[in-house]
C-alpha positions as protocol buffer text, in pm:
chain_id: "A"
residue {
  index: 1
  type: UNK
  ca { x: -1609 y: -8781 z: 11697 }
}
residue {
  index: 2
  type: UNK
  ca { x: -1282 y: -8656 z: 11530 }
}
residue {
  index: 3
  type: UNK
  ca { x: -1218 y: -8278 z: 11575 }
}
residue {
  index: 4
  type: UNK
  ca { x: -966 y: -8268 z: 11294 }
}
residue {
  index: 5
  type: UNK
  ca { x: -960 y: -8355 z: 10915 }
}
residue {
  index: 6
  type: UNK
  ca { x: -714 y: -8580 z: 10773 }
}
residue {
  index: 7
  type: UNK
  ca { x: -448 y: -8437 z: 10536 }
}
residue {
  index: 8
  type: UNK
  ca { x: -348 y: -8793 z: 10413 }
}
residue {
  index: 9
  type: UNK
  ca { x: -503 y: -8857 z: 10063 }
}
residue {
  index: 10
  type: UNK
  ca { x: -410 y: -9113 z: 9808 }
}
residue {
  index: 11
  type: UNK
  ca { x: -231 y: -8974 z: 9516 }
}
residue {
  index: 12
  type: UNK
  ca { x: -147 y: -8656 z: 9700 }
}
residue {
  index: 13
  type: UNK
  ca { x: 172 y: -8550 z: 9889 }
}
residue {
  index: 14
  type: UNK
  ca { x: 186 y: -8702 z: 10222 }
}
residue {
  index: 15
  type: UNK
  ca { x: 172 y: -8468 z: 10501 }
}
residue {
  index: 16
  type: UNK
  ca { x: 532 y: -8356 z: 10611 }
}
residue {
  index: 17
  type: UNK
  ca { x: 642 y: -8329 z: 10945 }
}
residue {
  index: 18
  type: UNK
  ca { x: 975 y: -8293 z: 11166 }
}
residue {
  index: 19
  type: UNK
  ca { x: 978 y: -8459 z: 11510 }
}
residue {
  index: 20
  type: UNK
  ca { x: 1192 y: -8611 z: 11755 }
}
residue {
  index: 21
  type: UNK
  ca { x: 1284 y: -8974 z: 11743 }
}
residue {
  index: 22
  type: UNK
  ca { x: 1454 y: -9242 z: 11912 }
}
residue {
  index: 23
  type: UNK
  ca { x: 1703 y: -9366 z: 11653 }
}
residue {
  index: 24
  type: UNK
  ca { x: 1945 y: -9651 z: 11738 }
}
residue {
  index: 25
  type: UNK
  ca { x: 2105 y: -9535 z: 12041 }
}
residue {
  index: 26
  type: UNK
  ca { x: 2040 y: -9161 z: 12029 }
}
residue {
  index: 27
  type: UNK
  ca { x: 1776 y: -8882 z: 12016 }
}
residue {
  index: 28
  type: UNK
  ca { x: 1747 y: -8702 z: 11649 }
}
residue {
  index: 29
  type: UNK
  ca { x: 1500 y: -8501 z: 11464 }
}
residue {
  index: 30
  type: UNK
  ca { x: 1340 y: -8666 z: 11176 }
}
residue {
  index: 31
  type: UNK
  ca { x: 1193 y: -8498 z: 10889 }
}
residue {
  index: 32
  type: UNK
  ca { x: 982 y: -8674 z: 10635 }
}
residue {
  index: 33
  type: UNK
  ca { x: 1153 y: -8466 z: 10369 }
}
residue {
  index: 34
  type: UNK
  ca { x: 1491 y: -8629 z: 10424 }
}
residue {
  index: 35
  type: UNK
  ca { x: 1359 y: -8941 z: 10271 }
}
residue {
  index: 36
  type: UNK
  ca { x: 1265 y: -8813 z: 9930 }
}
residue {
  index: 37
  type: UNK
  ca { x: 1396 y: -9041 z: 9652 }
}
residue {
  index: 38
  type: UNK
  ca { x: 1320 y: -9348 z: 9878 }
}
residue {
  index: 39
  type: UNK
  ca { x: 1004 y: -9513 z: 9956 }
}
residue {
  index: 40
  type: UNK
  ca { x: 875 y: -9482 z: 10310 }
}
residue {
  index: 41
  type: UNK
  ca { x: 663 y: -9702 z: 10507 }
}
residue {
  index: 42
  type: UNK
  ca { x: 541 y: -9496 z: 10812 }
}
residue {
  index: 43
  type: UNK
  ca { x: 324 y: -9697 z: 11054 }
}
residue {
  index: 44
  type: UNK
  ca { x: 150 y: -9572 z: 11370 }
}
residue {
  index: 45
  type: UNK
  ca { x: 82 y: -9780 z: 11694 }
}
residue {
  index: 46
  type: UNK
  ca { x: -103 y: -9684 z: 12001 }
}
residue {
  index: 47
  type: UNK
  ca { x: 166 y: -9695 z: 12301 }
}
residue {
  index: 48
  type: UNK
  ca { x: 469 y: -9819 z: 12422 }
}
residue {
  index: 49
  type: UNK
  ca { x: 475 y: -10122 z: 12674 }
}
residue {
  index: 50
  type: UNK
  ca { x: 141 y: -10264 z: 12561 }
}
residue {
  index: 51
  type: UNK
  ca { x: 51 y: -10598 z: 12414 }
}
residue {
  index: 52
  type: UNK
  ca { x: -4 y: -10634 z: 12035 }
}
residue {
  index: 53
  type: UNK
  ca { x: 241 y: -10325 z: 11960 }
}
residue {
  index: 54
  type: UNK
  ca { x: 567 y: -10497 z: 12032 }
}
residue {
  index: 55
  type: UNK
  ca { x: 488 y: -10779 z: 11810 }
}
residue {
  index: 56
  type: UNK
  ca { x: 419 y: -10553 z: 11516 }
}
residue {
  index: 57
  type: UNK
  ca { x: 725 y: -10311 z: 11593 }
}
residue {
  index: 58
  type: UNK
  ca { x: 974 y: -10602 z: 11610 }
}
residue {
  index: 59
  type: UNK
  ca { x: 837 y: -10770 z: 11291 }
}
residue {
  index: 60
  type: UNK
  ca { x: 877 y: -10455 z: 11092 }
}
residue {
  index: 61
  type: UNK
  ca { x: 1202 y: -10404 z: 11257 }
}
residue {
  index: 62
  type: UNK
  ca { x: 1324 y: -10747 z: 11166 }
}
residue {
  index: 63
  type: UNK
  ca { x: 1209 y: -10691 z: 10803 }
}
residue {
  index: 64
  type: UNK
  ca { x: 1406 y: -10351 z: 10776 }
}
residue {
  index: 65
  type: UNK
  ca { x: 1683 y: -10512 z: 10584 }
}
residue {
  index: 66
  type: UNK
  ca { x: 1447 y: -10638 z: 10330 }
}
residue {
  index: 67
  type: UNK
  ca { x: 1277 y: -10309 z: 10314 }
}
residue {
  index: 68
  type: UNK
  ca { x: 1603 y: -10116 z: 10265 }
}
residue {
  index: 69
  type: UNK
  ca { x: 1701 y: -10364 z: 9985 }
}
residue {
  index: 70
  type: UNK
  ca { x: 1418 y: -10211 z: 9805 }
}
residue {
  index: 71
  type: UNK
  ca { x: 1525 y: -9853 z: 9875 }
}
residue {
  index: 72
  type: UNK
  ca { x: 1242 y: -9832 z: 10133 }
}
residue {
  index: 73
  type: UNK
  ca { x: 1269 y: -9697 z: 10492 }
}
residue {
  index: 74
  type: UNK
  ca { x: 1045 y: -9795 z: 10784 }
}
residue {
  index: 75
  type: UNK
  ca { x: 939 y: -9534 z: 11052 }
}
residue {
  index: 76
  type: UNK
  ca { x: 746 y: -9615 z: 11349 }
}
residue {
  index: 77
  type: UNK
  ca { x: 537 y: -9337 z: 11552 }
}
residue {
  index: 78
  type: UNK
  ca { x: 323 y: -9322 z: 11859 }
}
residue {
  index: 79
  type: UNK
  ca { x: 213 y: -9065 z: 12114 }
}
residue {
  index: 80
  type: UNK
  ca { x: 507 y: -9172 z: 12353 }
}
residue {
  index: 81
  type: UNK
  ca { x: 804 y: -8949 z: 12419 }
}
residue {
  index: 82
  type: UNK
  ca { x: 1140 y: -9034 z: 12295 }
}
residue {
  index: 83
  type: UNK
  ca { x: 1258 y: -9122 z: 12655 }
}
residue {
  index: 84
  type: UNK
  ca { x: 970 y: -9381 z: 12666 }
}
residue {
  index: 85
  type: UNK
  ca { x: 1088 y: -9522 z: 12334 }
}
residue {
  index: 86
  type: UNK
  ca { x: 1446 y: -9547 z: 12467 }
}
residue {
  index: 87
  type: UNK
  ca { x: 1328 y: -9738 z: 12782 }
}
residue {
  index: 88
  type: UNK
  ca { x: 1123 y: -9969 z: 12541 }
}
residue {
  index: 89
  type: UNK
  ca { x: 1422 y: -10079 z: 12366 }
}
residue {
  index: 90
  type: UNK
  ca { x: 1593 y: -10125 z: 12683 }
}
residue {
  index: 91
  type: UNK
  ca { x: 1356 y: -10398 z: 12769 }
}
residue {
  index: 92
  type: UNK
  ca { x: 1414 y: -10743 z: 12617 }
}
residue {
  index: 93
  type: UNK
  ca { x: 1170 y: -10920 z: 12391 }
}
residue {
  index: 94
  type: UNK
  ca { x: 1144 y: -11206 z: 12641 }
}
residue {
  index: 95
  type: UNK
  ca { x: 992 y: -10965 z: 12873 }
}
residue {
  index: 96
  type: UNK
  ca { x: 762 y: -10782 z: 12631 }
}
residue {
  index: 97
  type: UNK
  ca { x: 1015 y: -10507 z: 12511 }
}
residue {
  index: 98
  type: UNK
  ca { x: 1164 y: -10441 z: 12174 }
}
residue {
  index: 99
  type: UNK
  ca { x: 1529 y: -10481 z: 12232 }
}
residue {
  index: 100
  type: UNK
  ca { x: 1785 y: -10320 z: 12007 }
}
residue {
  index: 101
  type: UNK
  ca { x: 1603 y: -10142 z: 11692 }
}
residue {
  index: 102
  type: UNK
  ca { x: 1722 y: -10063 z: 11351 }
}
residue {
  index: 103
  type: UNK
  ca { x: 1430 y: -9844 z: 11276 }
}
residue {
  index: 104
  type: UNK
  ca { x: 1361 y: -9488 z: 11408 }
}
residue {
  index: 105
  type: UNK
  ca { x: 1059 y: -9445 z: 11656 }
}
residue {
  index: 106
  type: UNK
  ca { x: 902 y: -9103 z: 11626 }
}
residue {
  index: 107
  type: UNK
  ca { x: 763 y: -8910 z: 11931 }
}
residue {
  index: 108
  type: UNK
  ca { x: 420 y: -8769 z: 11842 }
}
residue {
  index: 109
  type: UNK
  ca { x: 377 y: -8608 z: 12158 }
}
residue {
  index: 110
  type: UNK
  ca { x: 139 y: -8311 z: 12042 }
}
residue {
  index: 111
  type: UNK
  ca { x: -46 y: -8577 z: 11844 }
}
residue {
  index: 112
  type: UNK
  ca { x: -33 y: -8367 z: 11513 }
}
residue {
  index: 113
  type: UNK
  ca { x: 157 y: -8620 z: 11302 }
}
residue {
  index: 114
  type: UNK
  ca { x: -141 y: -8850 z: 11387 }
}
residue {
  index: 115
  type: UNK
  ca { x: -409 y: -8602 z: 11325 }
}
residue {
  index: 116
  type: UNK
  ca { x: -252 y: -8499 z: 10984 }
}
residue {
  index: 117
  type: UNK
  ca { x: -274 y: -8876 z: 10887 }
}
residue {
  index: 118
  type: UNK
  ca { x: -613 y: -8930 z: 11028 }
}
residue {
  index: 119
  type: UNK
  ca { x: -523 y: -9201 z: 11288 }
}
residue {
  index: 120
  type: UNK
  ca { x: -546 y: -9014 z: 11601 }
}
residue {
  index: 121
  type: UNK
  ca { x: -816 y: -9161 z: 11824 }
}
residue {
  index: 122
  type: UNK
  ca { x: -992 y: -8891 z: 12034 }
}
residue {
  index: 123
  type: UNK
  ca { x: -1337 y: -9028 z: 12139 }
}
residue {
  index: 124
  type: UNK
  ca { x: -1425 y: -9131 z: 12475 }
}
residue {
  index: 125
  type: UNK
  ca { x: -1261 y: -9467 z: 12605 }
}
residue {
  index: 126
  type: UNK
  ca { x: -930 y: -9455 z: 12414 }
}
residue {
  index: 127
  type: UNK
  ca { x: -841 y: -9088 z: 12411 }
}
residue {
  index: 128
  type: UNK
  ca { x: -499 y: -8987 z: 12322 }
}
residue {
  index: 129
  type: UNK
  ca { x: -364 y: -9261 z: 12114 }
}
residue {
  index: 130
  type: UNK
  ca { x: -329 y: -9369 z: 11751 }
}
residue {
  index: 131
  type: UNK
  ca { x: -485 y: -9648 z: 11555 }
}
residue {
  index: 132
  type: UNK
  ca { x: -267 y: -9904 z: 11367 }
}
residue {
  index: 133
  type: UNK
  ca { x: -230 y: -9696 z: 11060 }
}
residue {
  index: 134
  type: UNK
  ca { x: -4 y: -9783 z: 10779 }
}
residue {
  index: 135
  type: UNK
  ca { x: 113 y: -9559 z: 10492 }
}
residue {
  index: 136
  type: UNK
  ca { x: 323 y: -9620 z: 10197 }
}
residue {
  index: 137
  type: UNK
  ca { x: 484 y: -9311 z: 10056 }
}
residue {
  index: 138
  type: UNK
  ca { x: 683 y: -9308 z: 9713 }
}
residue {
  index: 139
  type: UNK
  ca { x: 1004 y: -9154 z: 9612 }
}
residue {
  index: 140
  type: UNK
  ca { x: 828 y: -8833 z: 9521 }
}
residue {
  index: 141
  type: UNK
  ca { x: 641 y: -8802 z: 9854 }
}
residue {
  index: 142
  type: UNK
  ca { x: 317 y: -8916 z: 9714 }
}
residue {
  index: 143
  type: UNK
  ca { x: 89 y: -9140 z: 9929 }
}
residue {
  index: 144
  type: UNK
  ca { x: 29 y: -9467 z: 9758 }
}
residue {
  index: 145
  type: UNK
  ca { x: -141 y: -9686 z: 10023 }
}
residue {
  index: 146
  type: UNK
  ca { x: -344 y: -9617 z: 10348 }
}
residue {
  index: 147
  type: UNK
  ca { x: -467 y: -9896 z: 10576 }
}
residue {
  index: 148
  type: UNK
  ca { x: -596 y: -9860 z: 10948 }
}
residue {
  index: 149
  type: UNK
  ca { x: -663 y: -10144 z: 11196 }
}
residue {
  index: 150
  type: UNK
  ca { x: -853 y: -10074 z: 11506 }
}
residue {
  index: 151
  type: UNK
  ca { x: -673 y: -10149 z: 11828 }
}
residue {
  index: 152
  type: UNK
  ca { x: -702 y: -10503 z: 11911 }
}
residue {
  index: 153
  type: UNK
  ca { x: -563 y: -10645 z: 11576 }
}
residue {
  index: 154
  type: UNK
  ca { x: -205 y: -10641 z: 11469 }
}
residue {
  index: 155
  type: UNK
  ca { x: -91 y: -10600 z: 11097 }
}
residue {
  index: 156
  type: UNK
  ca { x: 106 y: -10822 z: 10871 }
}
residue {
  index: 157
  type: UNK
  ca { x: 450 y: -10650 z: 10798 }
}
residue {
  index: 158
  type: UNK
  ca { x: 527 y: -10913 z: 10505 }
}
residue {
  index: 159
  type: UNK
  ca { x: 215 y: -10779 z: 10321 }
}
residue {
  index: 160
  type: UNK
  ca { x: 324 y: -10432 z: 10341 }
}
residue {
  index: 161
  type: UNK
  ca { x: 665 y: -10526 z: 10203 }
}
residue {
  index: 162
  type: UNK
  ca { x: 488 y: -10704 z: 9920 }
}
residue {
  index: 163
  type: UNK
  ca { x: 278 y: -10389 z: 9855 }
}
residue {
  index: 164
  type: UNK
  ca { x: 602 y: -10170 z: 9853 }
}
residue {
  index: 165
  type: UNK
  ca { x: 740 y: -10417 z: 9592 }
}
residue {
  index: 166
  type: UNK
  ca { x: 408 y: -10410 z: 9382 }
}
residue {
  index: 167
  type: UNK
  ca { x: 396 y: -10023 z: 9371 }
}
residue {
  index: 168
  type: UNK
  ca { x: 775 y: -9997 z: 9268 }
}
residue {
  index: 169
  type: UNK
  ca { x: 731 y: -10254 z: 8986 }
}
residue {
  index: 170
  type: UNK
  ca { x: 415 y: -10058 z: 8851 }
}
residue {
  index: 171
  type: UNK
  ca { x: 636 y: -9736 z: 8881 }
}
residue {
  index: 172
  type: UNK
  ca { x: 924 y: -9896 z: 8657 }
}
residue {
  index: 173
  type: UNK
  ca { x: 712 y: -10082 z: 8397 }
}
residue {
  index: 174
  type: UNK
  ca { x: 373 y: -9927 z: 8393 }
}
residue {
  index: 175
  type: UNK
  ca { x: 198 y: -10248 z: 8429 }
}
residue {
  index: 176
  type: UNK
  ca { x: -63 y: -10338 z: 8710 }
}
residue {
  index: 177
  type: UNK
  ca { x: -29 y: -10618 z: 8963 }
}
residue {
  index: 178
  type: UNK
  ca { x: -309 y: -10854 z: 9037 }
}
residue {
  index: 179
  type: UNK
  ca { x: -432 y: -10998 z: 9379 }
}
residue {
  index: 180
  type: UNK
  ca { x: -138 y: -11146 z: 9585 }
}
residue {
  index: 181
  type: UNK
  ca { x: 114 y: -11053 z: 9321 }
}
residue {
  index: 182
  type: UNK
  ca { x: 476 y: -11157 z: 9413 }
}
residue {
  index: 183
  type: UNK
  ca { x: 800 y: -11053 z: 9227 }
}
residue {
  index: 184
  type: UNK
  ca { x: 830 y: -11284 z: 8918 }
}
residue {
  index: 185
  type: UNK
  ca { x: 461 y: -11322 z: 8901 }
}
residue {
  index: 186
  type: UNK
  ca { x: 270 y: -11234 z: 8606 }
}
residue {
  index: 187
  type: UNK
  ca { x: 145 y: -10885 z: 8560 }
}
residue {
  index: 188
  type: UNK
  ca { x: -115 y: -10711 z: 8327 }
}
residue {
  index: 189
  type: UNK
  ca { x: -91 y: -10435 z: 8066 }
}
residue {
  index: 190
  type: UNK
  ca { x: -387 y: -10191 z: 8133 }
}
residue {
  index: 191
  type: UNK
  ca { x: -509 y: -10202 z: 7773 }
}
residue {
  index: 192
  type: UNK
  ca { x: -793 y: -10419 z: 7665 }
}
residue {
  index: 193
  type: UNK
  ca { x: -643 y: -10423 z: 7308 }
}
residue {
  index: 194
  type: UNK
  ca { x: -319 y: -10568 z: 7428 }
}
residue {
  index: 195
  type: UNK
  ca { x: -191 y: -10919 z: 7343 }
}
residue {
  index: 196
  type: UNK
  ca { x: -33 y: -10946 z: 7680 }
}
residue {
  index: 197
  type: UNK
  ca { x: -351 y: -10882 z: 7867 }
}
residue {
  index: 198
  type: UNK
  ca { x: -528 y: -11151 z: 7642 }
}
residue {
  index: 199
  type: UNK
  ca { x: -239 y: -11382 z: 7747 }
}
residue {
  index: 200
  type: UNK
  ca { x: -281 y: -11309 z: 8109 }
}
residue {
  index: 201
  type: UNK
  ca { x: -665 y: -11364 z: 8114 }
}
residue {
  index: 202
  type: UNK
  ca { x: -603 y: -11706 z: 7936 }
}
residue {
  index: 203
  type: UNK
  ca { x: -299 y: -11828 z: 8125 }
}
residue {
  index: 204
  type: UNK
  ca { x: -349 y: -11688 z: 8468 }
}
residue {
  index: 205
  type: UNK
  ca { x: -697 y: -11559 z: 8539 }
}
residue {
  index: 206
  type: UNK
  ca { x: -862 y: -11839 z: 8338 }
}
residue {
  index: 207
  type: UNK
  ca { x: -708 y: -12104 z: 8580 }
}
residue {
  index: 208
  type: UNK
  ca { x: -918 y: -11987 z: 8859 }
}
residue {
  index: 209
  type: UNK
  ca { x: -1244 y: -12092 z: 8699 }
}
């Protein structure tokens, strides 16, 4: 059982941190506070040089320009050192590595970041690694989304990008986004007396019956 209490709560400020990271071709300290004014996707993975992890990290990395086009930065984090992260990026994708990266990879050596976000796995058998936790943090530092996968199954980075765009849409327009919403698709006004809501039920939701 976990011996810590998560500090990550939806609609509350995301737990802040400052930690060393491998970023591009250098080691630097990263603080969550430096990203205020932008959205942030913070994703945790278990370990460098493993199996599912490089597929996830590379896909998040390759989508980084699309995230940045929405003013969202992507941060990766594991329990490994920055030196391990560096070596991981020097290993080619053809050999199970990462290759050159365009997102920072944070070193959570003392596991405190993972504990604060409730993803540190400390029970017998897999002690000392992070679950596949994904967190979307808005421009004000507020936590908007939490999802956590068990170790064997990877995530869909395109779905995380879709969620970022959906939360940003609701921030701007105050409307709500239905299941599988994509930019340009119909949305709803959260008001049962709204004519637009009636139109949505008739023209969109009604088609599913």
